[in-house]
C-alpha positions as CSV (number, residue, x, y, z in Angstrom):
1,M,62.5,101.9,119.3
2,K,65.5,101.0,121.4
3,R,66.5,98.3,118.9
4,T,66.3,100.8,116.0
5,L,68.5,103.2,117.9
6,V,71.1,100.5,118.6
7,L,71.1,99.5,114.9
8,A,71.4,103.1,113.7
9,L,74.3,103.7,116.1
10,G,76.0,100.5,115.0
11,C,75.8,101.6,111.4
12,L,77.2,105.0,112.2
13,V,80.1,103.4,114.0
14,T,80.8,101.1,111.1
15,I,80.7,104.0,108.6
16,S,83.0,106.1,110.9
17,A,85.5,103.2,111.2
18,H,85.4,102.7,107.4
19,A,86.0,106.4,106.7
20,A,89.0,106.4,109.1
21,T,90.6,103.5,107.2
22,T,92.0,104.7,103.9
23,S,93.8,102.7,101.3
24,V,96.3,105.5,100.5
25,Y,98.9,106.9,103.0
26,E,99.4,110.6,102.4
27,K,102.0,112.9,103.8
28,S,102.8,116.5,102.9
29,A,105.6,119.0,103.5
30,Q,106.4,122.5,102.2
31,M,109.2,121.8,99.8
32,P,109.7,121.5,96.0
33,L,109.2,118.2,94.2
34,G,112.9,117.7,93.4
35,E,113.9,118.0,97.1
36,A,111.0,115.7,98.2
37,V,112.0,113.1,95.7
38,S,115.7,113.2,96.8
39,R,114.9,113.1,100.5
40,V,112.3,110.3,100.2
41,E,114.6,108.3,98.0
42,S,117.4,108.7,100.5
43,A,115.1,107.7,103.4
44,L,113.9,104.6,101.5
45,K,117.5,103.5,101.0
46,S,118.3,104.1,104.7
47,H,115.2,101.9,105.6
48,K,116.6,99.0,103.7
49,F,114.8,99.5,100.3
50,M,116.5,99.3,96.9
51,V,115.3,102.1,94.6
52,V,114.7,100.6,91.2
53,S,113.6,103.6,89.2
54,E,112.2,107.1,89.2
55,I,109.5,108.0,86.7
56,P,109.0,111.6,85.8
57,I,105.2,111.3,85.2
58,S,104.5,115.0,84.8
59,K,107.1,115.2,82.0
60,K,105.5,112.3,80.2
61,L,102.0,113.8,80.6
62,A,103.2,117.2,79.3
63,Q,104.0,115.6,76.0
64,H,100.2,115.2,75.5
65,A,99.2,118.7,76.6
66,G,98.3,119.8,73.0
67,E,96.4,116.6,72.4
68,W,94.4,116.9,75.6
69,G,93.8,120.6,75.5
70,A,91.7,122.0,78.4
71,N,91.6,118.5,79.9
72,Y,95.4,118.6,80.6
73,N,96.4,119.0,84.2
74,R,93.2,120.5,85.4
75,N,94.4,120.3,89.1
76,H,97.4,122.6,88.1
77,L,100.0,120.3,89.6
78,Q,103.5,121.6,89.2
79,G,105.0,118.1,89.2
80,I,104.3,114.4,89.5
81,Q,107.0,111.8,90.0
82,S,107.0,108.1,91.1
83,I,109.7,106.1,92.8
84,V,109.7,102.3,92.3
85,F,111.5,100.4,95.1
86,C,111.6,97.0,96.8
87,N,113.1,94.9,99.6
88,G,114.1,91.5,98.5
89,G,113.9,89.9,101.9
90,I,110.3,91.0,102.4
91,A,109.4,90.0,98.8
92,N,110.7,86.5,99.7
93,E,108.6,86.4,102.8
94,V,105.5,87.4,100.8
95,S,106.2,84.7,98.2
96,N,106.4,82.1,101.0
97,K,103.1,83.2,102.6
98,D,100.9,84.1,99.6
99,P,102.6,84.2,96.1
100,E,99.6,85.9,94.6
101,L,100.4,89.0,96.6
102,L,103.7,89.4,94.8
103,A,101.5,91.5,92.6
104,A,102.5,94.3,95.1
105,C,106.1,93.9,94.2
106,P,107.9,96.1,93.4
107,L,106.3,98.9,95.4
108,H,105.9,102.4,94.2
109,L,104.9,105.8,95.6
110,T,104.0,109.0,93.9
111,I,105.0,112.5,94.9
112,I,103.0,115.4,93.6
113,E,103.7,119.1,94.0
114,K,101.1,121.9,94.1
115,D,101.7,125.5,95.3
116,G,105.1,124.6,96.8
117,M,103.7,121.7,98.8
118,A,105.0,118.2,98.1
119,T,102.6,115.3,98.9
120,V,103.7,111.6,99.0
121,L,100.9,109.1,98.1
122,F,101.4,105.4,98.9
123,V,98.9,102.7,98.4
124,R,98.8,100.7,101.6
125,P,99.7,97.0,100.9
126,S,98.0,95.9,104.1
127,V,94.6,96.8,102.6
128,T,95.2,94.5,99.6
129,A,96.5,91.8,101.9
130,A,93.6,91.8,104.4
131,G,92.8,88.2,105.3
132,S,95.8,86.8,103.6
133,A,98.6,84.8,105.2
134,A,100.9,87.5,104.0
135,E,99.0,90.3,105.8
136,P,101.4,90.5,108.8
137,V,104.4,90.7,106.4
138,L,102.8,93.4,104.3
139,S,101.7,95.3,107.4
140,K,105.3,95.3,108.6
141,L,106.4,96.4,105.1
142,E,103.8,99.2,105.1
143,H,105.1,100.4,108.5
144,M,108.7,100.5,107.1
145,V,107.6,102.5,104.0
146,T,105.5,105.0,106.0
147,A,108.4,105.5,108.4
148,A,110.7,106.2,105.5
149,I,108.2,108.7,104.0
150,D,107.9,110.4,107.4
151,A,111.7,110.6,107.8
152,G,112.1,111.9,104.2
153,L,109.7,114.7,104.7
154,R,111.0,116.0,108.0
């Protein structure tokens, strides 16, 4: 009985720990999409990232509204935009540690707007890098990006 209880508690702790670890960093602020994009882009630049491109995803999707009918934008998002960015020095470090993880370069984040709330979504590179020689480098990179996101949405 005692052994079963210990096993059950161990499983519960494992499930709780897994639930707390998410592969997507998410941060929200009450502001329109355009302002959030501008502020996050500026913060990325001040955190030593080069912004390569902005992609107006919602505008691209809107071109298919007629084709998709009732299946178009069922979550009623007011906007979706991605920012593509990189840091050459960190890309070089990743290439030195584990060239396969250059698949994470360049990085991107997506900002959505719903009901006046902008939410930044960023896939954590440390999750992909778990167990790799590049994991410490990508963890550092992740910290830099999340710090920029936090600064941009203040």
